[in-house]
C-alpha positions as CSV (number, residue, x, y, z in Angstrom):
1,M,-13.6,12.2,-21.3
2,I,-10.7,12.0,-18.8
3,R,-8.9,8.8,-18.1
4,I,-6.9,8.5,-14.8
5,L,-4.7,5.5,-14.0
6,H,-5.0,4.9,-10.3
7,T,-1.9,3.1,-8.8
8,A,-0.6,2.9,-5.2
9,D,1.8,1.0,-2.9
10,W,4.7,0.6,-5.3
11,H,7.0,-0.1,-2.3
12,I,10.2,0.2,-4.3
13,G,13.2,-1.2,-2.4
14,Q,11.1,-3.9,-0.7
15,T,12.6,-7.2,0.2
16,L,10.7,-10.4,0.9
17,R,12.4,-12.5,3.6
18,G,15.6,-10.9,2.4
19,F,15.0,-11.4,-1.3
20,S,15.2,-8.4,-3.6
21,R,12.1,-7.4,-5.6
22,E,13.9,-5.2,-8.1
23,H,13.5,-7.6,-11.0
24,E,9.7,-7.7,-10.4
25,H,9.4,-3.9,-10.1
26,R,11.3,-3.4,-13.4
27,K,8.9,-5.8,-15.1
28,V,5.7,-4.3,-13.8
29,F,6.9,-0.8,-14.6
30,E,7.5,-1.9,-18.2
31,R,3.9,-3.1,-18.3
32,L,2.7,0.2,-16.7
33,E,4.4,2.0,-19.5
34,E,2.5,0.0,-22.0
35,I,-0.8,0.6,-20.3
36,V,-0.6,4.4,-20.3
37,V,0.0,4.3,-24.0
38,E,-2.5,1.7,-24.9
39,R,-5.3,3.4,-22.9
40,D,-4.3,7.0,-23.8
41,V,-4.1,7.9,-20.1
42,D,-4.5,11.6,-19.2
43,A,-3.2,11.3,-15.6
44,L,-1.4,8.7,-13.5
45,V,-1.6,8.9,-9.7
46,I,0.4,7.1,-7.1
47,A,-1.7,7.2,-3.9
48,G,1.2,6.8,-1.5
49,D,4.0,4.4,-0.5
50,V,6.3,5.0,-3.4
51,F,9.1,3.5,-1.4
52,D,9.1,0.7,1.1
53,S,11.4,2.6,3.5
54,Q,11.5,6.1,4.7
55,N,15.2,6.1,3.9
56,P,15.3,4.4,0.5
57,S,18.5,3.2,-1.0
58,G,20.2,5.0,-3.9
59,E,19.3,2.1,-6.2
60,A,15.6,2.4,-5.2
61,Q,15.5,6.1,-5.8
62,Q,17.3,5.6,-9.2
63,L,14.7,3.0,-10.2
64,F,11.8,5.4,-9.3
65,Y,13.2,8.4,-11.2
66,N,14.1,6.3,-14.2
67,T,10.5,5.0,-14.2
68,L,9.1,8.5,-14.1
69,V,11.3,9.5,-17.1
70,R,10.2,6.4,-19.1
71,L,6.6,7.1,-18.4
72,S,6.9,10.7,-19.3
73,R,8.7,9.9,-22.6
74,A,6.2,7.2,-23.5
75,H,3.2,9.5,-23.0
76,P,4.5,13.1,-22.8
77,R,1.1,14.9,-22.3
78,M,0.2,12.7,-19.3
79,A,0.2,14.4,-15.9
80,M,1.6,12.4,-13.0
81,V,0.5,13.0,-9.4
82,I,2.4,11.5,-6.5
83,A,1.2,11.6,-2.9
84,A,3.3,10.6,0.1
85,G,2.3,7.5,2.1
86,N,3.2,6.3,5.6
87,H,6.3,4.5,4.2
88,D,7.6,7.6,2.5
89,T,9.4,10.6,4.0
90,A,7.2,13.4,2.7
91,G,10.0,16.0,2.7
92,R,12.4,13.7,0.8
93,L,9.7,12.9,-1.8
94,E,8.9,16.6,-2.3
95,A,12.5,17.8,-2.5
96,P,12.9,17.6,-6.3
97,R,9.4,19.1,-6.8
98,P,10.5,22.2,-8.9
99,L,12.4,19.9,-11.2
100,L,9.7,17.3,-11.5
101,E,7.0,20.0,-12.3
102,A,8.9,20.8,-15.5
103,F,7.9,17.3,-16.6
104,N,4.3,17.7,-15.6
105,I,4.8,15.7,-12.4
106,R,3.3,17.0,-9.2
107,V,4.5,15.6,-5.8
108,V,2.4,16.3,-2.7
109,G,3.8,15.7,0.8
110,N,2.5,16.8,4.2
111,V,-0.3,19.2,4.6
112,R,0.9,22.7,5.5
113,R,-1.0,25.4,7.3
114,R,-0.5,29.1,7.5
115,E,-2.3,31.1,10.3
116,G,-4.4,28.0,11.0
117,R,-5.6,27.5,7.4
118,V,-4.5,24.8,5.0
119,E,-2.4,25.8,2.0
120,A,-4.9,24.1,-0.3
121,A,-3.5,25.3,-3.6
122,R,-0.5,22.9,-3.2
123,H,-2.9,20.0,-3.4
124,L,-4.8,21.0,-6.6
125,V,-3.7,19.5,-9.9
126,P,-5.6,20.3,-13.1
127,I,-6.1,17.4,-15.5
128,A,-6.2,18.2,-19.2
129,D,-7.9,16.1,-21.9
130,A,-6.4,15.1,-25.2
131,S,-7.2,18.5,-26.7
132,G,-5.3,20.3,-23.9
133,A,-8.4,21.7,-22.2
134,V,-8.7,21.3,-18.4
135,A,-11.6,18.9,-17.9
136,A,-11.1,17.7,-14.3
137,H,-9.0,18.3,-11.2
138,M,-7.2,16.1,-8.7
139,V,-7.0,17.0,-5.0
140,A,-4.0,15.1,-3.8
141,V,-3.7,14.3,-0.1
142,S,-0.9,12.4,1.5
143,Y,-0.9,10.1,4.6
144,P,-2.5,12.3,7.4
145,T,0.1,12.6,10.1
146,A,-0.9,14.3,13.4
147,A,0.7,17.6,12.1
148,C,-1.5,17.4,8.9
149,L,-4.8,17.3,10.9
150,P,-6.6,20.2,12.6
151,N,-6.0,20.7,16.3
152,L,-7.2,17.4,17.8
153,T,-7.7,18.9,21.2
154,R,-10.2,21.3,19.7
155,L,-12.1,18.3,18.3
156,D,-12.0,16.4,21.5
157,G,-15.5,17.4,22.6
158,E,-17.1,16.0,19.4
159,A,-19.0,12.7,19.3
160,G,-16.8,9.8,18.3
161,S,-13.1,9.8,17.6
162,P,-11.3,13.2,17.3
163,V,-8.9,11.6,14.8
164,I,-11.8,10.6,12.5
165,A,-13.3,14.1,13.0
166,G,-9.9,15.5,12.1
167,V,-9.6,13.6,8.9
168,R,-13.1,14.5,7.9
169,S,-12.4,18.2,8.7
170,L,-9.2,18.1,6.6
171,Y,-10.9,16.8,3.5
172,A,-13.9,19.1,3.9
173,E,-11.6,22.2,4.3
174,L,-9.6,21.3,1.2
175,V,-12.7,20.8,-1.0
176,D,-14.4,23.9,0.4
177,T,-11.3,26.1,-0.2
178,L,-10.8,24.7,-3.7
179,R,-14.4,24.8,-4.9
180,G,-13.9,28.1,-6.6
181,P,-10.6,27.2,-8.5
182,M,-12.2,23.8,-9.6
183,D,-14.9,25.8,-11.4
184,G,-17.5,23.1,-11.1
185,L,-15.4,20.5,-13.0
186,P,-15.3,16.8,-11.8
187,F,-12.6,16.2,-9.2
188,V,-10.8,13.2,-7.8
189,L,-9.5,12.9,-4.2
190,T,-6.6,10.8,-3.1
191,G,-6.1,9.3,0.3
192,H,-3.5,7.0,2.0
193,L,-5.1,5.5,5.0
194,H,-7.2,2.5,6.2
195,V,-10.9,2.9,5.4
196,A,-13.1,0.7,7.6
197,G,-14.3,-2.5,5.9
198,G,-11.2,-2.9,3.8
199,I,-9.4,-6.3,3.7
200,E,-5.9,-6.1,5.2
201,S,-2.9,-8.2,4.3
202,E,-1.4,-9.9,7.3
203,G,2.1,-8.8,8.0
204,A,2.3,-6.3,5.1
205,E,0.3,-3.2,6.2
206,R,1.0,-1.1,9.2
207,R,-1.9,0.3,11.3
208,I,-1.1,3.9,10.7
209,L,-3.6,6.5,12.0
210,V,-2.5,8.7,14.9
211,G,-4.0,8.3,18.3
212,G,-4.2,4.5,18.0
213,Q,-7.1,4.9,15.6
214,H,-7.1,2.1,13.1
215,A,-9.5,3.1,10.4
216,V,-11.9,5.8,9.1
217,P,-15.4,5.4,7.7
218,H,-15.8,5.9,3.9
219,D,-18.0,8.9,4.4
220,V,-15.1,11.1,5.6
221,F,-14.6,11.9,1.9
222,P,-17.0,14.6,0.6
223,A,-19.7,13.0,-1.5
224,E,-19.3,15.4,-4.4
225,A,-15.9,13.8,-5.3
226,S,-16.3,11.9,-8.5
227,Y,-13.8,9.3,-7.3
228,V,-11.5,8.6,-4.3
229,A,-8.2,7.0,-5.2
230,L,-6.9,5.2,-2.1
231,G,-3.6,3.7,-1.1
232,H,-2.3,1.6,1.8
233,L,-4.3,-1.6,1.6
234,H,-2.8,-4.0,-1.0
235,K,-5.9,-5.7,-2.2
236,A,-7.9,-4.0,-5.1
237,Q,-11.3,-3.3,-3.6
238,A,-14.1,-0.8,-3.4
239,I,-15.2,0.5,0.1
240,G,-18.7,1.7,0.9
241,R,-19.4,2.9,-2.6
242,D,-18.0,1.9,-5.9
243,T,-16.2,5.2,-6.4
244,V,-14.1,4.8,-3.2
245,R,-11.4,2.3,-4.2
246,Y,-8.0,0.9,-3.4
247,S,-6.1,0.0,-6.6
248,G,-4.0,-2.4,-4.7
249,S,-0.3,-2.9,-5.0
250,L,1.5,-3.9,-8.3
251,I,3.0,-7.1,-6.9
252,P,2.3,-9.3,-3.9
253,L,4.2,-7.8,-0.9
254,S,3.6,-10.7,1.5
255,A,2.7,-14.4,1.3
256,T,-0.8,-13.6,2.4
257,E,-1.4,-11.6,-0.8
258,M,-0.9,-14.7,-3.0
259,P,-4.6,-14.9,-4.0
260,Y,-4.9,-11.2,-4.9
261,A,-5.3,-10.0,-8.5
262,H,-2.6,-7.2,-8.4
263,G,-2.7,-4.4,-10.9
264,V,-4.0,-0.9,-11.5
265,T,-7.4,0.8,-11.8
266,L,-8.4,2.8,-14.9
267,V,-11.0,5.5,-14.0
268,S,-12.9,7.2,-16.8
269,L,-14.7,10.4,-16.1
270,D,-17.3,11.6,-18.6
271,G,-19.2,14.4,-16.9
272,A,-21.1,12.9,-14.0
273,R,-20.5,9.3,-15.3
274,V,-17.7,7.4,-13.6
275,V,-16.5,4.0,-14.7
276,S,-13.6,2.1,-13.1
277,E,-11.9,-0.9,-14.5
278,H,-9.3,-3.1,-12.8
279,I,-6.4,-4.0,-15.1
280,S,-4.5,-7.0,-13.8
281,I,-0.7,-7.1,-14.2
282,D,0.9,-10.5,-14.7
283,R,3.3,-11.5,-12.0
284,P,6.9,-11.5,-13.2
285,V,7.8,-14.2,-10.7
286,P,5.4,-17.1,-9.6
287,F,4.1,-17.2,-6.1
288,V,3.3,-20.8,-5.1
289,R,1.7,-22.5,-2.1
290,L,2.8,-26.0,-1.3
291,P,0.6,-28.0,-1.2
292,E,-2.0,-26.2,-3.2
293,A,-4.6,-27.1,-0.6
294,G,-4.5,-28.5,2.9
295,D,-1.2,-29.3,4.7
296,M,1.6,-31.8,4.1
297,R,4.1,-33.7,6.2
298,L,7.7,-32.4,6.1
299,S,8.7,-35.7,4.6
300,E,6.6,-34.9,1.5
301,F,8.2,-31.4,0.9
302,G,10.9,-32.7,-1.5
303,D,8.3,-34.5,-3.6
304,H,6.3,-31.4,-4.0
305,L,9.3,-29.4,-5.1
306,T,10.3,-32.1,-7.6
307,A,6.8,-32.0,-9.0
308,M,7.2,-28.3,-9.9
309,D,9.6,-29.5,-12.6
310,L,11.7,-26.3,-12.6
311,S,14.8,-25.8,-14.7
312,S,18.0,-26.2,-12.6
313,D,19.6,-23.2,-14.3
314,L,16.7,-20.8,-13.6
315,P,18.2,-17.3,-12.8
316,F,18.0,-16.5,-9.1
317,H,15.7,-13.4,-9.6
318,E,13.2,-15.6,-11.6
319,R,12.9,-18.4,-9.0
320,P,9.4,-18.8,-7.6
321,F,8.5,-17.7,-4.1
322,V,7.2,-20.5,-2.1
323,Q,4.9,-20.6,0.9
324,V,5.0,-23.9,2.8
325,R,2.0,-25.3,4.7
326,L,2.9,-28.1,7.2
327,A,0.8,-30.5,9.2
328,R,1.8,-30.4,12.9
329,E,1.8,-34.1,13.4
330,G,5.3,-35.5,13.9
331,L,7.0,-32.1,13.4
332,S,10.3,-31.7,15.2
333,P,11.6,-28.4,16.7
334,G,14.2,-28.0,14.0
335,F,11.8,-28.2,11.1
336,R,12.6,-24.8,9.7
337,E,16.3,-25.7,9.2
338,E,15.2,-28.9,7.5
339,I,13.0,-27.0,5.1
340,D,15.9,-24.7,4.2
341,R,18.2,-27.8,3.7
342,I,15.7,-29.5,1.4
343,A,15.0,-26.3,-0.6
344,E,18.7,-25.7,-1.3
345,S,18.6,-28.4,-3.9
346,F,15.8,-26.7,-5.9
347,P,15.6,-23.3,-7.7
348,V,13.0,-21.8,-5.3
349,R,12.9,-19.1,-2.6
350,I,11.1,-20.0,0.6
351,V,9.3,-16.9,1.9
352,D,6.8,-18.2,4.4
353,T,6.2,-21.3,6.5
354,R,2.9,-22.0,8.2
355,V,2.1,-24.8,10.6
356,A,-1.5,-26.1,11.1
357,A,-3.1,-24.8,14.3
358,I,-3.6,-27.2,17.2
359,A,-7.3,-28.2,17.2
360,G,-9.1,-27.2,20.4
361,V,-6.4,-24.9,21.9
362,L,-6.8,-21.8,19.8
363,N,-7.6,-19.7,22.9
364,D,-4.3,-20.7,24.5
365,A,-2.0,-17.9,23.3
366,A,1.2,-19.6,24.4
367,L,0.4,-22.7,22.3
368,A,-1.1,-20.9,19.3
369,D,2.0,-18.7,19.0
370,S,4.6,-21.3,19.8
371,M,5.6,-21.7,16.2
372,I,5.4,-18.0,15.2
373,R,8.7,-16.2,14.6
374,L,9.1,-12.8,16.2
375,A,9.5,-11.3,12.7
376,E,6.0,-12.6,11.8
377,R,4.4,-10.7,14.7
378,D,3.0,-7.2,14.2
379,P,5.0,-4.7,16.4
380,E,1.9,-3.0,17.6
381,D,0.5,-6.3,18.9
382,L,3.8,-7.0,20.7
383,F,3.7,-3.5,22.2
384,K,0.2,-4.1,23.5
385,L,1.2,-7.5,25.0
386,A,4.3,-6.1,26.7
387,F,2.4,-3.1,28.1
388,E,-0.4,-5.2,29.5
389,R,2.1,-7.6,31.1
390,T,4.1,-4.7,32.6
391,F,1.2,-2.5,33.9
392,G,-1.7,-4.9,34.1
393,V,-3.9,-2.9,31.8
394,A,-4.2,-2.4,28.1
395,P,-2.5,0.7,26.6
396,D,-4.9,3.6,25.7
397,A,-4.9,5.9,22.7
398,T,-2.2,8.2,24.2
399,H,0.2,5.3,24.7
400,L,-0.5,4.0,21.2
401,D,0.1,7.5,19.8
402,V,3.5,7.6,21.4
403,F,4.3,4.1,20.1
404,H,3.3,4.9,16.5
405,R,5.4,8.1,16.5
406,A,8.4,6.2,18.0
407,R,7.9,3.4,15.4
408,A,7.8,5.9,12.5
409,E,11.0,7.6,13.7
410,A,12.7,4.2,14.0
């Protein structure tokens, strides 16, 4: 039997409304270390988005490499497989590859081609069982940039989206090329992309496929794969079939993820039998909605904070994150400043404020958006709005492709 711990979307270096998440990351990594030992894990995979930024700070990189060292020391025989996500710079992530491979850690960045054919061997990682015998393989695939996919112009004549056809072709080519080296053993695929039907987290996940294409169907992954370890969406969920899964992120990365059960997925392969188990990880810092249900008047906010009964000397990094839900009635234009003023007297961190929608005018964009900060809007939506106002028509796939490339570079 092979046990693989499926993780994704670590987003090391992330801040939430300016608040550091380093304390939380350190705590969940300590729990991760315990899990790999407790469950005698044969391989751990990070299915993309190791870092939150394509240019991570020195502190974020130090935390990442320290974590790899701790995991390796805690369970020396365990293989680790790291695939680049859309938040990562693939080349930067791959740079220490020769050094990491000495510790049984494989990093896979962008797909490379030579004379039109993919260099498939770079993506194949053998997984050994407790006896040291290779009992399965992992085919690690990073976020598919335009350069990773086959020539999209060549696929233009095919029915449906050429981008989806390109992703399907990439996975098919990798599996076909590696079928011989895998020698009939079970194999696991990784993917960092949005699979249609998955639940998104508002404000936390970028729409990432090239050509303006938002999502791919779950059947782009070859059916003979024992399991598909996905990253990008932060909610743990299966898509299409039980063996195509997102593990979800380790901590909530936005206020909308408050209801999620964050954690990791343990995948057990025993021949043709595949069993997956979601392992929840306790939150190092509470994430609270005030009020718990419905909306409140601004005048009631202080009472709700008092009712939390928090210690006044609570360390800053342990202070709860708070989402505030306000009734619109009687709300003045300076309500956000008033929220901050009230919260200053309590050991909390305000990360999100929502105002009840105006009944009956949800179709009026100006009114519905009047209380939304620019930072709370998705950049792609703003681009579409600006484009349509300027040119009188919605942007097509070509325009969105240019926008996504410019955004990635920025």
